[in-house]
N, C-alpha and C positions, 0 to 999 in steps of 0.2 A: 646349926650345930656347926662350931666353927671348923674351919680347913684343918689344923693338925689333930683335931677328934677326929674328922672324916677319915684321914688316913689311919689312925691309931684304932679307930673301931675296925676298917677293913682288915688291916692288918691282923687282927685280934680274933677274927672270927673267918676269915679263911681258909678252907679245906682242899688244899688242892693233891689230890692221891695221884701217885704214879701209878697210871693207866697204860699205860706203855709197856713191851716186853722185848728185850733184846734176844733177838733170836741167835745169836752167835756167842754171846755170854751169859743169857739165861738170866736176867737181870732185871727189876721194874727199874722204872724212869718215868720221868713227868717232862714232857713237851711243853713247848710255849703255849699250842693250842689246847694241851688240858689246863695249865692255870690260866688262861682266857676263859675258859668257859665257865669253871669254878667262880670266876670271881665276878662276871658278868649279874649276877644276881646282886651281887653286894652292892655294885656301882648303880645299879636301878634303887635299889633298898636305900642311898645315900647322895641319891640323886649327882651323880659324878660319873665322868666318862676319861677313858685310858686313851693314847693317843701314842704309837710307838712308830718313828721313823728311823732311817738308817742312813749313812752316811759312806762314802769309800774314802778313806785316808792311808796315805802311802807313808812308811815308818821304814827306815834304813830300806829302801828299796824294798820292802814287803807292803802287800797291800792288806788291811784289815778294813771288816767290817765295825763302824761303830753304829751302835743300837742305841735309840735313846728311849726309855718308857717315861711318859709325862701324866700325873694325875691332874684331872681338872673338875673344879665344881662347878657343877653345872651352868651357874648363873654369875659365878666371881671370878672364873678365871685357873691360871695355873695354881696347884697345891704344890707339888714335888715332881722331880725328875730327875732318874739314873742313867747311866751311860754301862755299857759293856761293851767291850771288843773282841771280836775272834777274828784271827788268822788266817786268811784263804790260803787254802793248799793251792803249791803249784802245779799240780797234776795229782789226780784223784781216780782209780780206776775205774771205768765206767762211768764217769760222768764229763760231760760237757763244761766249758768254763762257766754260761751262765747257771750249770748247777750245782757247781762249786762256790759261787758268790750265794746261792738260794741256799744251802749247807750252814755256810758261815755267818750268813743273816740270822738262818733259825736258832742257830747256838748261842750269838750274842745277843737275839731278842730275850731267849728266854735268861741269860743271865741279869739282863738288865730288869727285867719282871720280878726276878727272885730278891734283887736288892731292893726295888722299889716296894715290894712287899713284903720283905724281911722272912722269905720263903729259906730256910734252911737244907741244901744239899749236902751236907759232912758228910752223911751217910747214905747218898746216892750213890748209883753204882760208877760214876763218873768220876767219883773221888775214888771211890776203893777198888776198882775194877781192876786188874791185872792182865786179862784177857788170857789165862789160861797158863802163866809163865810160872806160878808157883808151884811144887810138888808136893805130894803128898808125901806125909810122915809115915814112914814104915812103923808098921806095927810094932810095940814091943820093947823100942827104944827111946828112953827120955829126949824128951823136944827140947833143943840147945836153942836158948836166948840170945838175940843178936843185941848187940847195944852199940854198935856203930855201925852208919849207912855204908860203911869204905870196908865192912868185912867182906864184901862179895869180891873184892877186884884185890884183897890180900891175899 
């Protein structure tokens, strides 16, 4: 099987369910670990393996974790790789510096894997959760459709 076909087959067959629940927001999400667990049988099936590496980069005085996920065919080498970045928070309550870096690494790795394996997170809570900022609509009144993102500040 040719290398592009291996990646295409893994992308088509991969099912990575959202196995985690955010206790604060009550939504489901998938972690990098969930993706890795789901892809391992396919890697074995297609005689391939993944590597993930992190680099720390500074951009504009801010520190980012750059994660690179690379798919390899076991006997021929690299097939494809993708990168993703996550910015380290300057301060995160209850976390020391190494935990902040680890959190950014996990986030960047998840999105590098999403890109490589074509996992669509557009309906994922990371993209849609407003963390309780929306207000329930009063019953009996018609809903008002906003047409401009600036309506909130006018």
